C-alpha positions as CSV (number, residue, x, y, z in Angstrom):
1,X,-70.0,49.4,123.9
2,X,-70.7,46.2,125.9
3,X,-68.3,47.4,128.7
4,X,-70.7,50.0,130.1
5,X,-73.6,47.6,130.3
6,X,-71.4,45.0,131.9
7,X,-70.2,47.6,134.4
8,X,-73.8,48.6,135.2
9,X,-74.8,44.9,135.7
10,X,-71.9,44.5,138.1
11,X,-72.8,47.7,139.9
12,X,-76.4,46.7,140.2
13,X,-75.4,43.2,141.6
14,X,-73.2,44.9,144.2
15,X,-76.0,47.2,145.3
16,X,-78.4,44.3,145.6
17,X,-75.9,42.3,147.7
18,X,-75.4,45.3,150.0
19,X,-79.1,45.7,150.6
20,X,-79.6,42.0,151.3
21,X,-76.6,42.0,153.7
22,X,-78.0,45.0,155.6
23,X,-81.5,43.4,155.9
24,X,-79.9,40.1,157.1
25,X,-77.9,42.0,159.7
26,X,-81.0,43.7,161.0
27,X,-82.9,40.4,161.3
28,X,-80.1,38.3,162.7
29,X,-78.8,40.7,165.3
30,X,-78.4,39.3,168.8
31,X,-81.0,40.2,171.4
32,X,-80.3,43.5,173.2
33,X,-79.5,43.7,176.9
34,X,-82.3,43.8,179.4
35,X,-81.9,47.6,179.4
36,X,-83.4,48.8,176.2
37,X,-85.2,51.9,175.2
38,X,-88.1,51.3,172.8
39,X,-86.8,50.1,169.4
40,X,-88.2,48.9,166.1
41,X,-90.9,46.3,166.7
42,X,-92.6,48.1,169.6
43,X,-96.3,48.8,169.3
44,X,-97.0,51.3,172.0
45,X,-95.3,53.0,174.9
46,X,-97.3,54.5,177.8
47,X,-96.2,56.4,180.8
48,X,-96.9,54.7,184.2
49,X,-98.0,57.0,187.0
50,X,-98.5,55.9,190.6
51,X,-100.4,58.5,192.7
52,X,-99.6,61.0,189.9
53,X,-95.8,60.4,190.1
54,X,-94.1,59.3,186.9
55,X,-92.7,55.9,187.8
56,X,-91.8,54.4,184.4
57,X,-93.0,53.2,181.1
58,X,-95.1,50.3,179.7
59,X,-93.8,49.3,176.3
60,X,-95.8,46.7,174.3
61,X,-93.9,44.8,171.6
62,X,-95.1,43.1,168.4
63,X,-91.8,41.2,168.5
64,X,-90.3,41.2,172.0
65,X,-86.6,41.9,171.9
66,X,-85.6,39.8,174.9
67,X,-85.5,36.0,174.9
68,X,-85.3,34.8,178.5
69,X,-85.6,31.1,177.6
70,X,-83.5,29.3,175.0
71,X,-86.5,27.2,174.0
72,X,-89.4,29.8,174.3
73,X,-89.7,33.2,172.9
74,X,-92.0,35.8,174.5
75,X,-95.3,36.2,172.6
76,X,-96.2,39.2,170.5
77,X,-98.1,41.7,172.7
78,X,-95.8,41.2,175.7
79,X,-95.5,44.5,177.6
80,X,-92.3,45.5,179.4
81,X,-92.5,47.4,182.7
82,X,-89.6,49.9,182.5
83,X,-88.2,52.5,184.9
84,X,-87.7,56.1,183.9
85,X,-84.4,55.2,182.2
86,X,-86.1,52.4,180.2
87,X,-84.4,49.7,182.2
88,X,-86.6,46.6,182.1
89,X,-88.0,45.8,185.5
90,X,-90.5,43.1,184.5
91,X,-93.1,42.2,181.9
92,X,-96.7,41.2,181.4
93,X,-97.6,38.6,178.9
94,X,-100.8,38.9,176.8
95,X,-102.4,36.3,179.0
96,X,-101.8,38.5,182.1
97,X,-98.8,36.8,183.7
98,X,-96.7,39.3,185.5
99,X,-93.0,38.6,185.9
100,X,-90.3,40.4,187.8
101,X,-86.8,40.6,186.4
102,X,-83.5,40.7,188.2
103,X,-80.3,41.3,186.3
104,X,-82.2,41.0,183.1
105,X,-83.5,37.5,183.9
106,X,-86.9,36.2,184.7
107,X,-86.9,35.5,188.4
108,X,-90.4,35.2,189.7
109,X,-94.0,35.0,188.7
110,X,-95.7,37.8,190.6
111,X,-99.3,37.1,189.6
112,X,-101.8,36.9,186.8
113,X,-104.5,39.5,186.4
114,X,-105.6,42.5,184.4
115,X,-103.2,45.2,183.3
116,X,-104.0,47.7,186.0
117,X,-104.1,45.1,188.8
118,X,-100.8,43.8,187.7
119,X,-99.2,47.2,187.7
120,X,-100.7,47.9,191.2
121,X,-99.2,44.6,192.4
122,X,-95.8,45.3,190.8
123,X,-95.5,48.8,192.3
124,X,-97.2,47.8,195.6
125,X,-100.0,50.3,195.1
126,X,-103.8,50.2,195.0
127,X,-105.5,50.0,191.6
128,X,-106.9,53.5,192.2
129,X,-103.3,54.9,192.4
130,X,-102.3,53.5,189.0
131,X,-102.8,55.4,185.8
132,X,-101.4,55.3,182.3
133,X,-100.7,58.3,180.1
134,X,-99.4,59.0,176.6
135,X,-95.7,58.8,176.0
């Protein structure tokens, strides 16, 4: 009867290898394109309104999915400004630096301020016109 136990050991080893491979694939996947709907790792998503009109989303990530620099990774807590189709338009770092994106690449530092001031600056609106709602 040693055959069934050997078979079970082999089956268990295959299952464990399969689970490990799946986890490695999840952690080692390449960064998604600049257009990305919220995915695992995001903390919150809020709806951006300018003068009551839905203009996009603000998605804050624990682990930002996009790496714009080969040497530097965006810090946890970075919030992406996205249009209504979840295409990334820009981002705000936890220190308040506002960046605009073009073709998925960081192109220009727009400013550094509070969240609402940054959104007003980004959408060329007054602070009073900017509001955030639940997703």
